[in-house]
Each structure stands twice: as structure tokens, then as C-alpha cells.
N, C-alpha and C positions, 0 to 999 in steps of 0.2 A: 504494500500500500504506500503510495507516495506521501511525503511529509505533509503536504497541504491537505490531502484527504484525511490524514490522521488528525490534523488540527480541527477540521470540521467535526469529526466523530468524537474526539475528546471533549470539545466544547459542548457537544450535544449531551454527553453523559453527565457533565457538570450540571447542566440545566435539569436533567432528569432527577438527579439526587437533590438539587436545591428545591425543585418543585414538590417532591415528596416530603422533604423535611418541612417545607412551608405548610404543606397540607396537614402534617401532624401538629404544627403550631396552631393552625386554624382550628383544629378539633380541640386542642387544649384550651384555646381561648374561650370556647363555649363553657368550659368548666371553671377556668381560673380567672376569666375576664382580664386578659393581658393588656388590652388596649384597643382603642377605636380603630387603629390602623388594620388590625387583623380582621375586622368585620368588613373591610372594603377591599381586601387584597385578593379575593376569590377569582375575579376576572383576570387579574395579572398572573395568578398562579396557572390558570388555564392557558394563558398566552405563553408562559414559560414552557409548558408541556407541548403545545401545538407548534409553536414556531421555534422556540429554543431547542427543544429535543427532537421532535419528529421531523420537522422540516429540515433542520440543520443536518440531522443524520441522513436523510434522503439526499441532500445536496452533496454531502461527503461521499456517499456510496456512488452516486451518479458521476461525480468528478473522477472517482477511481475507476469505475467499471465501463463507462461509455468508451466507444472506440477512440483510440488515439489518432492524432494527425499522422499523416505519412511522414516517414523519416526525412524525406526531401525538404520538409517544411521547417527544419531547423532543430536546435537543441532542446526546445521545450515542447515535447510531444503532446502535452495537455493544454497548451495555450499560454497566455501571459500570466506569469507569476504575480505581477503587479495587480492585474485585474482580479486575480483570485484573492489576494490579500485584501484588496479594496472591498470585495464581496464579503469576506469573513468579518472584517472590521465594521463595515456598515451594518450588516445584519445584527451583529452582537451589540453594537452601540444602540441600535434601534430597539432591540428587545430589552436591554437594561434600562434605557431611558423610559420606556413605557412602564416597566416594572416599578421603577422608583417614583414616577410622577402620577400614574393613574390612581392609586389609592388616595393620594392627597387631593387630587382633582375631584374625586367622588365625595370626599368629606366636605369640600367647600370649593366649588368651581371658581377659579381665578383665570384671568385672561392669559397670564404668563404660563400657567400650567397647561392651558389649552394649546398654546403655541408650542410648548415642549412635546406634548402628545402628538401634535401634527408633525413636528420634526421627526419624532420616532417613526411615524408611518412613512414619511418621505425616505428616511434612511433604509427602512426595510424594503420599500418598493424599489429603491435604487439598487439594493443588493440583489433583488430578484431580476431586475433588468440586466444587471451586470452578469449574473449567472447565466441568464438566457443568451446573452451575447457570447459569453465564454463557451457555452456548449453548442451553440447553433452550428458552428463550423464542423463539429465532430459528428453531427448527424448527417449522414450521406446515404444516398441510395446504393443498394447492392449492385455491383456491376455483374452483367451476365457472363 
């Protein structure tokens, strides 16, 4: 498995563990009343699971398993490493920004929190567009 694919996969498992630990804290909050933040973090926890874990795991496996470019196309058979790093950083920045801002926005909407949530969506959308750009050239028709 190439190093960048491992980065996607390792990050996805960090989100998996974090989301389940957060889920345990959410359940403990029902009993111990740990704080108002835990009552609003449920959607963010789901986002950690769906985008942080499942989507990122799928991206890492796709990056690894999709056909490589032809060898004549240069030393990087899977495409631009810079673009791949940009996808990884943009996706994770977007997921973390949403995770840290959304519960506070739900507790009391503020314009600056709404702007940060919008930025988190833009970062995640940019990551998906970048990944699509990265993979598009690797999808080619089978030659007869």
C-alpha cells in the first residue's frame, strides 16, 4: 500500500475510534450530565463516522486499488502527490472544523460560527473535487 493511501486509512481509523469514544461520552452524559456540549454533538459524531471514517477509508482504498497510470507517464504512477496531500488536508480540516464548530452553533447560532461551518463544507467539497480530478485520469476504458 502506498504511503499516501496509508495516510488516508490511518486517519480514517483515528476518526472511527474518536467517534466511538465520543459516543460513549454521549451515553455517559445522559447519566452524569457532563455538559451542554455533549447534548449537541450527536450530528458531529455522525459526521465523524460518515465522512471521517467511511468516506476517508473508501478514498484511501480507491487511491490504492484503482489502476495506475502507465509507466510512460512519469515517476508518480498514482498522480500528483501535491494534489493528494491537498485532498487529505482539506478533507480533514473540513471534518475537524465542522466537529468543533457545529455543537456550539447548535447551542446558540452566531454568524461567525455559520461562516466557519460553511468553510468546513467548502473544504470538504474541495477535497472531493480534488479527489475526483486525481482519479479521473486513472479510469480508462479497457482496450480490446
